[in-house]
N, C-alpha and C positions, 0 to 999 in steps of 0.2 A: 625413614626414606627408603624402604625397601620397594624392590622392584614390583612385587605383588601388588601394591597398592595402586600402581600407574598402568598394569596389564590392559591393553585395548583389545577388544574382542570384535570390533566393527569391520575389521578388514579379514576378508577371506582369502588365503593365500590359493594361489593357482596351482593346478596339479600338473603333473609331466605330460599328460595327454592332451593338454590345452597349448593353445598357439601363442607365437611370438606378439601377433597381435592384441591377443587379451592381456598380456604382460606389459604392454605399452599403454593400454588404456587404462590399466590400474597404477602405473607409473603417473600418468598424466591426472588422473582423477585424485590421487592421494598426494601429489609433489612429492614422490619417492625417488632416491638414488639407487635403490635396489628392490628386487622383489623376492621373497621366499618361496623355495620351491619344495613340494612335500611329496613323497610316496606312500600314501596312507597317512600314517602318524610319524613316519620317519622323515627326519630333516635331511634334503639333499644338500643344499646350499643356497648362497643368495646370488643371484644373477644381477649384474651391474645395467644400468641405463645404457652405458657403451657398447657392452655386448650384444643387449637386444635390438638396438638400432643397426647392427650390421647384418642382420639376416632378414630375409623375407618375412611379412606376416603372417604366412601359411605355415611356416616351419613350426613343429612341435617342441615344447620346451625340452623334451626328452633328449632332443638332439643336441642340447647346449649343456647337458649336465656336467660335462667335464669342466665347464667353466664356472661351476659354483664354487663360491667362496665359501669356507665353512667357518664361519664364526657366529657366535650367539651369545646368550647370557642366561643365567639359570635363576629360578624363582628365589632362591636365597640370596641373590646379588644386591647390590645397592644402587641408587641413581648415579653415584661417582663412578662405580663400574661401568655403567652404561655411557657415561661422558668420555670415558677412556675408550671404549670400544668404537662408539662414534668417531673420535677422532682419529684412532689406528687405520680404520677402515674406510675413513672418508665417507661415511654413511649416516642416514638420517630415520633408519628403521634398523630394530634387532628382533631376532626372534627369542622367544623366551621358552626354555625348555624345562620340563621338571626332572626329578630325581632319576626317572625311568628314562630320560632323555627323548621324552615324548612333547609334542607340541601343546603349550598352555597358552600361549597367546603372543601378542607383539608389544614391542616397547618403541615408541615415537619420541624423536628428538624434541619435538614440542612440548610433550607431555612431560619430560624429563627438565626441561627449561622452567615449565611452569611449576613443576614441585621444587626445584632449587630456588626459585623466585621467593619461597615461603621461609626460607631459611633466614634466621635473625641477622647474618652476615649481610645478607642482600636487604632484605625488608624492613629492618630497624634503621631510624634516622641516625645518623651520626656522620663522622668524616672517615676518610680512608688515607692512609698515609702507607707510602711504599718506602722500605729503608732496605739498606744494603750492609752487610757486615760479613768479616771473615767467617769461613764455615766452623773454623776452631772455637771462635767466641759465641756462636749463635748459642743462645739458651733462652728457652721460654720464659723462664723465672726471672731471669733479667730484664727481659722485655716488659713483663708485667710490673716489675719494680718501677722502672723508667717511667711507665703510665701513671701508676699509683701516686709516685712521688709528686706529679704535677695535679693529682686528685682528678684523673682521667678514668674512665671506666671501659676496659675493654669489652668489645662484643664477641670479636672473633680475630683469629688469624690464619693465614695460610702460606706456605712457600711458594712464589710465582715463579721462581727460576734459579738457576746456577750460572755463574760467570766466572770461570778459572776458579780461583778458590774462595769466590765470594759467594754469598746465598742472599736471595731477593726475598723478603717478606712483606706481604700486605696485612696491613692490621686495620681494623677497624674499630673506632672508639668514640666516646662520648666526652668532649672537653670544652670548658668555657676558655681555654688558651692553648690552642693547637700549636701556636708559635713557640710557648716555652716547652712543649712536650717535644718538639723536633729539635730544639735547641739542647735539651738534655740528651737526645738520642746522640747528636753530634759530639756532645762533650764525652760520651762513652765510646767514641770511634765508629758510631754507624754514620752512613752518608743517607741522607734524607732524599730520595731521588724524586718522588712526586707526591702532592698532597690533592685530594680530591673534597671539596668542603661540599656541604649542604646548601642550598639555596631554595628560598620560598619562590623564586621564579622557576617556572616548569622548562622553559627553554634552556636556560642556563644548565639547570639540572640534567637533561637530556644530554646536553653537549658533554658535560663532564663524565656521565656515565658511557658515552660511546667513546670518549676518549681513554677511560680506564679499560672497556672491553676490548679496544684496538690494541692497546698496551699488553694486555694479557692474552691478545690473539685468540679470543673466543670467537 
């Protein structure tokens, strides 16, 4: 899941001597939130859609360099690093720089989502259960034991959030009796917040996936 496997070279970043109008055309053509601007191979920054729209189309991008936001990702980063950057900067495009901090390519949010969708946690069939427990009690080995005691197989898990002294964990598993798994969690002082089941009906699966994404705020 390295960034280097998903670098896009289809997009040609604008230069400082090009116009705001050219930048706006790129935003529209590629459905971008920002455009990266370079001076030679040197990265100047990311100029947002909102900033570009405030200026006349004939204005040179060099006049907007002070508005450049300096965020990027390196070649040895992971797709999860990309997700964090997209979220932190409300962006759908990232510049990828090499070890010498020179331009290597771009990382697009759509490509990252496509890459993450191949992870077993997303692509493998199974049910997703979101549980909550005190941070002091949180133990991956205990969660595994609870699942295995009900003949369930865990495909993956990750922390979805914190609430005061509680921690919330999403667990994807395969089980013939998800009800018994949930009951066992509750006996061990876990609160089962949500359960998302697989269903052969595509519409129901889409609705439940949308519910999960809304809950995770993705």
